C-alpha positions as a Markdown table, in Angstrom:
| # | Residue | x | y | z |
|---|---|---|---|---|
| 1 | Unk | 32.9 | 29.2 | 11.6 |
| 2 | Unk | 30.4 | 28.2 | 9.2 |
| 3 | Unk | 27.0 | 26.7 | 9.9 |
| 4 | Unk | 24.8 | 24.7 | 7.6 |
| 5 | Unk | 22.3 | 26.3 | 6.3 |
| 6 | Unk | 18.8 | 25.4 | 7.7 |
| 7 | Unk | 17.2 | 25.8 | 4.3 |
| 8 | Unk | 18.0 | 26.0 | 0.6 |
| 9 | Unk | 16.5 | 27.6 | -2.4 |
| 10 | Unk | 17.3 | 24.5 | -4.5 |
| 11 | Unk | 14.9 | 21.6 | -4.4 |
| 12 | Unk | 15.8 | 17.9 | -5.0 |
| 13 | Unk | 14.4 | 17.5 | -8.8 |
| 14 | Unk | 11.8 | 14.9 | -9.3 |
| 15 | Unk | 12.2 | 12.0 | -11.7 |
| 16 | Unk | 9.4 | 11.8 | -14.2 |
| 17 | Unk | 8.8 | 10.4 | -17.7 |
| 18 | Unk | 5.2 | 11.5 | -18.7 |
| 19 | Unk | 3.7 | 14.8 | -18.5 |
| 20 | Unk | 0.6 | 15.4 | -17.3 |
| 21 | Unk | -1.5 | 14.3 | -20.3 |
| 22 | Unk | 0.9 | 11.1 | -20.5 |
| 23 | Unk | 3.1 | 11.8 | -23.5 |
| 24 | Unk | 6.6 | 11.0 | -23.1 |
| 25 | Unk | 8.9 | 13.8 | -22.0 |
| 26 | Unk | 11.8 | 14.3 | -24.6 |
| 27 | Unk | 15.3 | 13.6 | -23.5 |
| 28 | Unk | 14.3 | 11.3 | -20.8 |
| 29 | Unk | 16.2 | 7.8 | -19.9 |
| 30 | Unk | 14.3 | 4.8 | -18.7 |
| 31 | Unk | 14.0 | 1.0 | -17.9 |
| 32 | Unk | 12.0 | 0.1 | -20.9 |
| 33 | Unk | 8.6 | -1.7 | -20.4 |
| 34 | Unk | 7.6 | -4.6 | -22.8 |
| 35 | Unk | 4.0 | -4.7 | -23.9 |
| 36 | Unk | 3.1 | -7.5 | -21.8 |
| 37 | Unk | 3.8 | -6.1 | -18.6 |
| 38 | Unk | 2.7 | -2.3 | -19.5 |
| 39 | Unk | -0.8 | -3.9 | -20.2 |
| 40 | Unk | -0.9 | -5.7 | -17.0 |
| 41 | Unk | 0.0 | -2.9 | -15.1 |
| 42 | Unk | -2.6 | -1.0 | -16.4 |
| 43 | Unk | -5.4 | -3.5 | -16.2 |
| 44 | Unk | -4.2 | -4.0 | -12.3 |
| 45 | Unk | -4.7 | -0.3 | -11.9 |
| 46 | Unk | -8.2 | -0.3 | -13.5 |
| 47 | Unk | -9.0 | -3.4 | -11.1 |
| 48 | Unk | -7.4 | -1.8 | -8.0 |
| 49 | Unk | -9.7 | 1.6 | -8.7 |
| 50 | Unk | -12.9 | -0.8 | -9.2 |
| 51 | Unk | -12.3 | -2.9 | -6.1 |
| 52 | Unk | -11.9 | 0.5 | -4.1 |
| 53 | Unk | -15.4 | 2.2 | -5.4 |
| 54 | Unk | -17.4 | -0.6 | -4.8 |
| 55 | Unk | -15.8 | -2.1 | -1.6 |
| 56 | Unk | -16.0 | 1.7 | -0.3 |
| 57 | Unk | -20.0 | 2.0 | -1.4 |
| 58 | Unk | -20.6 | -1.3 | 0.5 |
| 59 | Unk | -19.5 | 0.0 | 3.7 |
| 60 | Unk | -21.1 | 3.2 | 3.1 |
| 61 | Unk | -24.3 | 0.8 | 2.6 |
| 62 | Unk | -23.5 | -0.7 | 6.0 |
| 63 | Unk | -22.1 | -4.1 | 4.8 |
| 64 | Unk | -18.6 | -3.5 | 6.0 |
| 65 | Unk | -17.4 | -1.7 | 9.2 |
| 66 | Unk | -14.4 | 0.1 | 7.6 |
| 67 | Unk | -12.9 | 0.7 | 4.3 |
| 68 | Unk | -9.9 | 2.8 | 3.2 |
| 69 | Unk | -9.1 | 3.2 | -0.6 |
| 70 | Unk | -5.8 | 4.0 | -2.7 |
| 71 | Unk | -7.6 | 6.6 | -5.3 |
| 72 | Unk | -4.6 | 8.7 | -6.6 |
| 73 | Unk | -2.1 | 6.4 | -5.7 |
| 74 | Unk | -2.8 | 3.8 | -8.4 |
| 75 | Unk | 0.6 | 4.3 | -9.8 |
| 76 | Unk | 2.5 | 3.8 | -6.6 |
| 77 | Unk | 0.8 | 0.6 | -6.1 |
| 78 | Unk | 1.0 | -1.3 | -9.2 |
| 79 | Unk | 4.1 | 0.1 | -10.5 |
| 80 | Unk | 6.2 | -0.6 | -7.6 |
| 81 | Unk | 4.8 | -4.6 | -7.5 |
| 82 | Unk | 5.8 | -4.7 | -11.2 |
| 83 | Unk | 9.4 | -3.6 | -10.7 |
| 84 | Unk | 10.0 | -5.8 | -7.5 |
| 85 | Unk | 10.5 | -9.7 | -7.4 |
| 86 | Unk | 8.1 | -12.0 | -6.0 |
| 87 | Unk | 10.9 | -12.9 | -3.4 |
| 88 | Unk | 11.2 | -9.5 | -2.1 |
| 89 | Unk | 9.2 | -9.2 | 1.3 |
| 90 | Unk | 6.9 | -6.5 | 1.6 |
| 91 | Unk | 5.9 | -4.5 | 5.0 |
| 92 | Unk | 3.2 | -2.5 | 3.8 |
| 93 | Unk | 1.2 | 0.5 | 5.3 |
| 94 | Unk | -2.2 | 0.3 | 4.9 |
| 95 | Unk | -2.6 | 2.0 | 1.0 |
| 96 | Unk | -0.7 | -1.0 | -0.7 |
| 97 | Unk | -3.5 | -3.7 | -1.4 |
| 98 | Unk | -2.2 | -3.3 | -5.2 |
| 99 | Unk | 0.9 | -5.1 | -4.3 |
| 100 | Unk | -1.1 | -8.2 | -3.4 |
| 101 | Unk | -3.3 | -7.7 | -6.3 |
| 102 | Unk | -0.4 | -7.6 | -8.7 |
| 103 | Unk | 1.1 | -10.9 | -6.9 |
| 104 | Unk | -2.2 | -13.1 | -7.4 |
| 105 | Unk | -4.4 | -12.1 | -4.2 |
| 106 | Unk | -7.8 | -13.0 | -5.4 |
| 107 | Unk | -10.8 | -10.5 | -5.3 |
| 108 | Unk | -12.5 | -13.4 | -3.1 |
| 109 | Unk | -9.5 | -13.2 | -0.7 |
| 110 | Unk | -9.9 | -9.4 | -0.5 |
| 111 | Unk | -13.8 | -9.6 | 0.1 |
| 112 | Unk | -13.0 | -12.6 | 2.6 |
| 113 | Unk | -10.8 | -10.6 | 4.8 |
| 114 | Unk | -12.8 | -7.1 | 4.4 |
| 115 | Unk | -16.3 | -9.3 | 5.3 |
| 116 | Unk | -14.2 | -11.1 | 8.3 |
| 117 | Unk | -15.4 | -14.6 | 7.1 |
| 118 | Unk | -13.9 | -18.1 | 7.8 |
| 119 | Unk | -11.8 | -17.8 | 4.8 |
| 120 | Unk | -10.2 | -14.6 | 4.8 |
| 121 | Unk | -6.4 | -14.7 | 6.0 |
| 122 | Unk | -7.0 | -12.9 | 9.5 |
| 123 | Unk | -9.8 | -14.9 | 10.5 |
| 124 | Unk | -11.8 | -12.2 | 11.7 |
| 125 | Unk | -9.2 | -10.9 | 14.2 |
| 126 | Unk | -8.2 | -7.8 | 11.8 |
| 127 | Unk | -9.6 | -4.8 | 11.1 |
| 128 | Unk | -11.0 | -5.4 | 7.2 |
| 129 | Unk | -8.2 | -4.0 | 5.4 |
| 130 | Unk | -5.6 | -5.7 | 7.4 |
| 131 | Unk | -4.3 | -8.0 | 4.8 |
| 132 | Unk | -1.9 | -10.4 | 5.0 |
| 133 | Unk | -0.2 | -13.3 | 3.2 |
| 134 | Unk | 2.7 | -15.4 | 3.7 |
| 135 | Unk | 2.4 | -17.1 | 0.4 |
| 136 | Unk | 2.8 | -13.6 | -1.3 |
| 137 | Unk | 5.6 | -12.4 | 1.2 |
| 138 | Unk | 3.3 | -9.6 | 2.3 |
| 139 | Unk | 3.4 | -8.7 | 6.3 |
| 140 | Unk | -0.1 | -8.4 | 7.5 |
| 141 | Unk | -1.1 | -4.5 | 7.8 |
| 142 | Unk | -1.2 | -3.2 | 11.6 |
| 143 | Unk | -2.7 | 0.5 | 12.6 |
| 144 | Unk | 0.1 | 1.9 | 14.5 |
| 145 | Unk | 2.0 | 4.4 | 12.2 |
| 146 | Unk | 5.4 | 3.3 | 11.1 |
| 147 | Unk | 5.7 | 0.2 | 13.3 |
| 148 | Unk | 6.8 | -1.5 | 10.1 |
| 149 | Unk | 9.7 | 0.5 | 9.4 |
| 150 | Unk | 12.4 | -0.7 | 12.0 |
| 151 | Unk | 10.9 | -4.4 | 11.4 |
| 152 | Unk | 11.7 | -3.9 | 7.7 |
| 153 | Unk | 15.3 | -3.3 | 8.6 |
| 154 | Unk | 15.4 | -6.0 | 10.9 |
| 155 | Unk | 14.2 | -8.1 | 7.9 |
| 156 | Unk | 16.3 | -6.8 | 5.5 |
| 157 | Unk | 19.5 | -7.8 | 7.7 |
| 158 | Unk | 18.1 | -11.3 | 8.3 |
| 159 | Unk | 17.9 | -11.8 | 4.1 |
| 160 | Unk | 21.5 | -10.2 | 4.1 |
| 161 | Unk | 22.4 | -13.1 | 6.5 |
| 162 | Unk | 20.9 | -15.5 | 5.0 |
| 163 | Unk | 22.6 | -14.5 | 1.5 |
| 164 | Unk | 19.0 | -14.0 | 0.0 |
| 165 | Unk | 18.9 | -11.9 | -3.8 |
| 166 | Unk | 16.0 | -10.4 | -2.2 |
| 167 | Unk | 15.1 | -7.0 | -0.1 |
| 168 | Unk | 12.5 | -5.9 | 2.2 |
| 169 | Unk | 10.4 | -3.3 | 1.4 |
| 170 | Unk | 9.0 | -1.0 | 3.7 |
| 171 | Unk | 6.1 | 1.6 | 2.7 |
| 172 | Unk | 4.8 | 4.7 | 4.8 |
| 173 | Unk | 3.1 | 7.7 | 4.1 |
| 174 | Unk | 4.7 | 11.2 | 5.1 |
| 175 | Unk | 2.5 | 11.4 | 8.1 |
| 176 | Unk | 4.8 | 8.1 | 9.1 |
| 177 | Unk | 8.3 | 10.2 | 8.7 |
| 178 | Unk | 7.2 | 12.3 | 11.6 |
| 179 | Unk | 7.1 | 9.0 | 14.0 |
| 180 | Unk | 10.6 | 8.0 | 16.1 |
| 181 | Unk | 10.1 | 4.7 | 14.5 |
| 182 | Unk | 11.1 | 6.2 | 11.0 |
| 183 | Unk | 14.0 | 7.7 | 12.2 |
| 184 | Unk | 15.2 | 4.4 | 14.2 |
| 185 | Unk | 14.4 | 2.4 | 11.1 |
| 186 | Unk | 16.5 | 4.7 | 8.7 |
| 187 | Unk | 19.5 | 4.8 | 11.0 |
| 188 | Unk | 19.7 | 1.1 | 11.7 |
| 189 | Unk | 19.2 | -0.1 | 8.2 |
| 190 | Unk | 21.9 | 2.7 | 7.3 |
| 191 | Unk | 24.7 | 1.7 | 9.8 |
| 192 | Unk | 23.9 | -2.1 | 9.4 |
| 193 | Unk | 23.9 | -1.7 | 5.6 |
| 194 | Unk | 20.6 | -3.4 | 5.4 |
| 195 | Unk | 18.9 | -4.4 | 2.0 |
| 196 | Unk | 15.9 | -2.4 | 2.6 |
| 197 | Unk | 13.8 | -0.2 | 0.1 |
| 198 | Unk | 12.2 | 2.6 | 1.8 |
| 199 | Unk | 9.1 | 4.1 | -0.1 |
| 200 | Unk | 7.5 | 7.0 | 1.2 |
| 201 | Unk | 3.9 | 7.9 | -0.5 |
| 202 | Unk | 4.0 | 11.9 | -0.1 |
| 203 | Unk | 0.4 | 12.4 | -0.7 |
| 204 | Unk | 0.3 | 15.7 | 0.9 |
| 205 | Unk | -2.0 | 14.8 | 4.0 |
| 206 | Unk | -1.0 | 13.0 | 7.2 |
| 207 | Unk | -5.4 | 12.3 | 7.5 |
| 208 | Unk | -6.1 | 16.1 | 8.2 |
| 209 | Unk | -2.5 | 17.4 | 8.7 |
| 210 | Unk | -0.6 | 18.9 | 5.4 |
| 211 | Unk | 3.1 | 18.4 | 5.1 |
| 212 | Unk | 3.2 | 22.0 | 5.8 |
| 213 | Unk | 2.6 | 21.5 | 9.3 |
| 214 | Unk | 5.0 | 18.2 | 9.4 |
| 215 | Unk | 8.5 | 19.2 | 8.3 |
| 216 | Unk | 10.4 | 22.2 | 7.4 |
| 217 | Unk | 12.5 | 20.2 | 5.1 |
| 218 | Unk | 12.4 | 19.5 | 1.3 |
| 219 | Unk | 10.1 | 16.9 | 1.5 |
| 220 | Unk | 11.2 | 13.6 | 2.8 |
| 221 | Unk | 13.8 | 12.7 | 0.1 |
| 222 | Unk | 16.7 | 14.7 | 1.7 |
| 223 | Unk | 16.0 | 13.1 | 5.0 |
| 224 | Unk | 17.7 | 10.1 | 3.3 |
| 225 | Unk | 21.2 | 11.6 | 2.6 |
| 226 | Unk | 21.1 | 13.0 | 6.6 |
| 227 | Unk | 21.5 | 9.3 | 7.6 |
| 228 | Unk | 23.8 | 8.2 | 4.5 |
| 229 | Unk | 21.1 | 7.0 | 2.7 |
| 230 | Unk | 21.0 | 7.1 | -1.3 |
| 231 | Unk | 17.8 | 8.5 | -2.1 |
| 232 | Unk | 15.4 | 9.7 | -5.0 |
| 233 | Unk | 12.0 | 11.8 | -5.6 |
| 234 | Unk | 10.3 | 10.2 | -8.3 |
| 235 | Unk | 6.6 | 11.5 | -9.5 |
| 236 | Unk | 4.4 | 9.0 | -7.9 |
| 237 | Unk | 1.5 | 10.0 | -10.5 |
| 238 | Unk | 3.7 | 8.7 | -13.3 |
| 239 | Unk | 3.4 | 4.6 | -13.4 |
| 240 | Unk | 6.3 | 4.8 | -16.0 |
| 241 | Unk | 8.8 | 6.9 | -13.9 |
| 242 | Unk | 8.0 | 4.8 | -10.7 |
| 243 | Unk | 8.6 | 1.7 | -12.5 |
| 244 | Unk | 11.8 | 2.7 | -13.8 |
| 245 | Unk | 13.1 | 4.2 | -10.5 |
| 246 | Unk | 11.9 | 1.1 | -8.2 |
| 247 | Unk | 13.6 | -1.5 | -10.9 |
| 248 | Unk | 16.8 | 1.0 | -10.7 |
| 249 | Unk | 16.7 | 1.0 | -6.5 |
| 250 | Unk | 15.9 | -2.5 | -6.2 |
| 251 | Unk | 19.1 | -3.3 | -8.1 |
| 252 | Unk | 21.2 | -0.8 | -5.7 |
| 253 | Unk | 19.5 | -2.5 | -2.9 |
| 254 | Unk | 20.0 | -6.0 | -3.8 |
| 255 | Unk | 23.2 | -6.1 | -5.2 |
| 256 | Unk | 25.0 | -3.3 | -2.9 |
| 257 | Unk | 23.2 | -4.4 | 0.0 |
| 258 | Unk | 22.4 | -1.3 | 1.2 |
| 259 | Unk | 19.2 | 0.7 | 2.0 |
| 260 | Unk | 17.6 | 3.1 | -0.6 |
| 261 | Unk | 14.9 | 5.7 | 0.0 |
| 262 | Unk | 12.3 | 6.7 | -2.5 |
| 263 | Unk | 9.8 | 9.6 | -2.3 |
| 264 | Unk | 7.1 | 9.0 | -4.4 |
| 265 | Unk | 4.9 | 12.6 | -4.8 |
| 266 | Unk | 1.3 | 12.0 | -5.2 |
| 267 | Unk | -2.1 | 13.2 | -3.9 |
| 268 | Unk | -4.5 | 11.6 | -1.3 |
| 269 | Unk | -7.7 | 11.9 | -3.7 |
| 270 | Unk | -9.7 | 10.1 | -1.6 |
| 271 | Unk | -10.8 | 10.7 | 2.0 |
| 272 | Unk | -8.2 | 9.2 | 4.5 |
| 273 | Unk | -10.8 | 6.7 | 5.2 |
| 274 | Unk | -14.6 | 5.7 | 5.7 |
| 275 | Unk | -14.0 | 7.5 | 8.9 |
| 276 | Unk | -12.8 | 10.8 | 7.4 |
| 277 | Unk | -14.3 | 13.5 | 5.5 |
| 278 | Unk | -11.7 | 15.4 | 4.0 |
| 279 | Unk | -14.0 | 18.3 | 2.7 |
| 280 | Unk | -13.6 | 19.6 | 6.3 |
| 281 | Unk | -10.2 | 20.5 | 5.8 |
| 282 | Unk | -9.3 | 20.7 | 2.4 |
| 283 | Unk | -11.3 | 22.6 | -0.4 |
| 284 | Unk | -13.3 | 20.4 | -2.9 |
| 285 | Unk | -11.9 | 22.1 | -5.7 |
| 286 | Unk | -8.5 | 21.1 | -4.7 |
| 287 | Unk | -9.5 | 17.4 | -4.8 |
| 288 | Unk | -11.1 | 17.7 | -8.3 |
| 289 | Unk | -8.7 | 19.6 | -10.0 |
| 290 | Unk | -6.0 | 16.5 | -8.9 |
| 291 | Unk | -8.7 | 14.0 | -10.5 |
| 292 | Unk | -8.2 | 15.7 | -13.8 |
| 293 | Unk | -4.7 | 17.3 | -13.9 |
| 294 | Unk | -1.8 | 14.9 | -13.6 |
| 295 | Unk | -4.4 | 11.6 | -13.0 |
| 296 | Unk | -1.8 | 8.6 | -12.8 |
| 297 | Unk | -4.8 | 6.4 | -14.5 |
| 298 | Unk | -5.5 | 8.8 | -17.4 |
| 299 | Unk | -1.6 | 9.2 | -18.0 |
| 300 | Unk | -0.7 | 5.6 | -18.2 |
| 301 | Unk | -3.7 | 4.9 | -20.1 |
| 302 | Unk | -2.7 | 7.5 | -22.9 |
| 303 | Unk | 1.0 | 6.2 | -22.8 |
| 304 | Unk | -0.4 | 2.5 | -23.6 |
| 305 | Unk | -2.7 | 3.6 | -25.9 |
| 306 | Unk | -0.2 | 5.7 | -27.7 |
| 307 | Unk | 2.0 | 2.6 | -28.0 |
| 308 | Unk | -0.9 | 0.7 | -29.8 |
| 309 | Unk | -1.3 | -1.5 | -26.6 |
| 310 | Unk | -4.7 | -0.4 | -25.5 |
| 311 | Unk | -8.1 | 0.4 | -27.0 |
| 312 | Unk | -11.2 | 2.0 | -25.5 |
| 313 | Unk | -13.3 | -1.1 | -26.4 |
| 314 | Unk | -11.0 | -3.3 | -24.6 |
| 315 | Unk | -11.2 | -0.9 | -21.7 |
| 316 | Unk | -14.9 | -1.2 | -21.8 |
| 317 | Unk | -14.8 | -5.3 | -21.7 |
| 318 | Unk | -12.2 | -4.9 | -19.0 |
| 319 | Unk | -14.4 | -2.8 | -16.6 |
| 320 | Unk | -17.6 | -4.9 | -16.7 |
| 321 | Unk | -15.5 | -8.1 | -16.5 |
| 322 | Unk | -13.6 | -6.5 | -13.0 |
| 323 | Unk | -17.1 | -5.2 | -11.8 |
| 324 | Unk | -18.7 | -8.4 | -12.0 |
| 325 | Unk | -15.7 | -9.9 | -10.4 |
| 326 | Unk | -15.9 | -8.1 | -7.3 |
| 327 | Unk | -19.5 | -8.0 | -7.1 |
| 328 | Unk | -19.8 | -11.8 | -7.1 |
| 329 | Unk | -16.8 | -12.0 | -4.6 |
| 330 | Unk | -18.8 | -9.7 | -2.2 |
| 331 | Unk | -21.9 | -11.8 | -2.7 |
| 332 | Unk | -20.0 | -14.8 | -1.6 |
| 333 | Unk | -18.3 | -13.4 | 1.0 |
| 334 | Unk | -21.4 | -12.1 | 2.9 |
| 335 | Unk | -23.0 | -15.6 | 2.6 |
| 336 | Unk | -20.2 | -17.3 | 4.0 |
| 337 | Unk | -19.8 | -18.4 | 7.4 |
| 338 | Unk | -17.9 | -16.7 | 10.0 |
| 339 | Unk | -14.9 | -17.9 | 11.9 |
| 340 | Unk | -15.5 | -20.4 | 14.9 |
| 341 | Unk | -15.0 | -19.1 | 18.1 |
| 342 | Unk | -12.1 | -21.1 | 18.8 |
| 343 | Unk | -10.3 | -19.1 | 16.1 |
| 344 | Unk | -9.9 | -16.0 | 18.3 |
| 345 | Unk | -7.8 | -17.9 | 20.5 |
| 346 | Unk | -5.6 | -19.7 | 18.1 |
| 347 | Unk | -2.7 | -19.0 | 15.9 |
| 348 | Unk | -0.6 | -17.0 | 19.0 |
| 349 | Unk | 0.9 | -20.0 | 20.8 |
| 350 | Unk | 1.6 | -23.5 | 20.6 |
| 351 | Unk | 0.0 | -24.4 | 23.7 |
| 352 | Unk | -3.0 | -22.2 | 24.7 |
| 353 | Unk | -2.0 | -20.4 | 28.0 |
| 354 | Unk | -4.5 | -20.7 | 31.2 |
| 355 | Unk | -5.4 | -17.0 | 30.9 |
| 356 | Unk | -6.8 | -17.5 | 27.6 |
| 357 | Unk | -8.4 | -20.7 | 28.6 |
| 358 | Unk | -10.0 | -18.9 | 30.9 |
| 359 | Unk | -11.2 | -16.0 | 28.8 |
| 360 | Unk | -12.5 | -18.9 | 26.3 |
| 361 | Unk | -14.6 | -20.5 | 29.1 |
| 362 | Unk | -16.0 | -16.9 | 30.3 |
| 363 | Unk | -17.0 | -16.3 | 26.7 |
| 364 | Unk | -18.6 | -19.0 | 26.1 |
| 365 | Unk | -20.8 | -18.8 | 29.4 |
| 366 | Unk | -21.6 | -15.3 | 28.3 |
| 367 | Unk | -22.9 | -17.0 | 25.0 |
| 368 | Unk | -24.6 | -19.3 | 26.1 |
| 369 | Unk | -26.7 | -17.4 | 28.7 |
| 370 | Unk | -27.4 | -14.5 | 26.6 |
| 371 | Unk | -28.1 | -16.7 | 23.1 |
| 372 | Unk | -30.3 | -14.2 | 21.9 |
| 373 | Unk | -27.9 | -11.4 | 21.6 |
| 374 | Unk | -25.2 | -13.2 | 19.7 |
| 375 | Unk | -25.2 | -14.2 | 15.8 |
| 376 | Unk | -26.5 | -17.6 | 14.8 |
| 377 | Unk | -24.0 | -18.1 | 12.2 |
| 378 | Unk | -21.0 | -18.3 | 14.2 |
| 379 | Unk | -19.8 | -21.8 | 14.9 |
| 380 | Unk | -19.4 | -22.0 | 18.7 |
């Protein structure tokens, strides 16, 4: 009689290519990255960082109702986007705006969504950071944790049935793996051999809950083996390693028509959102340490500079240009008209059902009776 041990002293290794200072680790093998792609990756990482900073400040000024940053996780966002095909369908959690940024989503589109203007893809009916774009193969973000995972397995299976050379890519945080939807998705994808790439951003915290209170296993990567899914652990703060791992994982998913799980180890440097104060549950010294040691931006910049592809002068020019671009997008969004009232009831049913017709009539009557209490810039 022999029981399988509940724990093992041998941890799953973490694939990394750059050390904490951004220098290539000797003896490593990786997917080669050309100059054009590498430079664009770093430019988009900078763009994401600046956008997050300014939008976060705008929320603190009362100009936005809510915001959430990707600070500390820029490498996972951009390197993953660069490694995928535009035909791959993204089912995000809520910390993946970099995917859209890479695929051509403009600063104006980000601002329109966050400020809830008539030009926003969500037409003011979603939370600010709930981006979505059919033209960019990016499912709309939704707040419930992990619901996108079983959906991704279904999307992937449909791609397989249609014979498409593409895969579904589903993101979740470490907190999402504590949800039943995570396990349902993994099992369904494994049994049905659905071409879905599961990417877990293990950033140490599910809002205020540390990973030590979420699972006893060796992180998330070992959960893949339990379901019969090929898996890898990668340093999520190493853009070069993330790019190489995702490229290889996607190749397996698409050509072998089987799921793969990637656990990207990182750290959520920012607060969970503008509704959170992370200093209440973790020391400031811990946050500051992660900003300086192994910072994904610094590591990748040093590697690009070491190859002679980047200069300090170009860095300054880029940051000035992106800052102007973001500020202009915000200024335009703030002056843009809000969506019309009818947009509150459209885009769900082909023909508006009677209960929604009644709700619209009731709302219009209320607005007409209390005009002084409603904004004047919303078309009725």
